[in-house]
N, C-alpha and C positions, 0 to 999 in steps of 0.2 A: 545533554538530555537532562531534563529536570527531574528532581527527586519524585515529584508528583507523577510524572509519566512512567518512571522506572518501576514504581510499585505496581503498576497495572500490567506490565508485560508478562506474558506467560513464559515460564521456564521450560515447561513441557506441554504436551497436548497439541491439538490440531492448529491452534493459533500461535504457537511458539515460533519466534523468528529463528532462522538458521544461526547456529553458533559453532565456534571452533574453540576448544579450550576455554569455554565459558564466555568468550567474547562474541559479540554480534559480527556476522559475516555478510559482506555485500560484494556481489560479483561484478557490479558495474556502478559508476557514480550515480546514475539515476535512481538506483535502489536506495542508497543512503539518503538521497534528497527527498524521495517520496516518504520515507520513514520519518525524516525530520519534519516535513510539512504536516504529516499526520499528528505527530506529537505537539507541534506548535498549535494546530487547530484545537487539540484537546486542552492544552494549557490555557488557551484563550477562551475556553468555555464554549466553543462552537460545536463541539461534538462530545458525546459521552463515550468513554472507553468501551463500555459493555455493548453499546449499539454498534460501534465499529467492529469489535471483536466478533459479535454474532454474524455480521455481514462477511467478515473474513472467513469464518468457519464455513458459512454457506457457499462462498466462492470456491474454497478448497474442495468441499464436497461435490460441488457441480463439476469442477475440473476432473475429479476422480470418477464421476459417473459417466462423463462424456468420453467417447473414443476420440482421441486427438493425435494428430501427427506431430504436434509441437512438443518440445521438451518441457518438462516440469519447471515451473518458475514460481517460487513462493511469492516473490514481489510482484509478479504480474497479477496474481490473485489479490495481493494487498492493494495494488493500484485499482483493480476493478471494484473492490469493496469500497475504497475511499471515493472513487468517482460516483458510484451508485448512491452512496450515503450523501454526498454533496448535492446530488440532484434531488434526492428524496427530501432533504431538508430545505431545498430552495436556496442553497448557498451559491450554486453555480448551475447554469443550464447545460444540458447535454450538447447542444450545438457549440457552445463556447469551449467545452472540454474537447470535443472532437476537432474543432478548428485548431486549438492550441496543440493537440497531439500531432496533427498533420504538419503543422509548422515546425515543430521540434524534430519530427522524423525526416523532414526535408533538408535539414541542416547537413552540411558536409561532415564527413568523419573528422574527429579530432576537436569538434566544437561542443564538447560536453561539459565545459566548465562554467 
């Protein structure tokens, strides 16, 4: 993670990533990947951290407002925030994101590398 990206991560508050003993925690490989993709897009100047952070906070608030049967996942909110921002900025279309998501979900277990 670049120093530039580290300075923007919240340590506390609604957008703060999960941590254990001060270290970032990822429950699955895809979580660390989407985290890395977001930081790479930020470092490349394709998104501003505050615009992403605002969307992430909005996604978390929406999840908290909705009655859901699914278990809480910080990184599902992160993913939704990133996807919505990519679409809003015209960097990627919703059909492309949906198609890629379906293709990845269709892969057999154990192919997450």
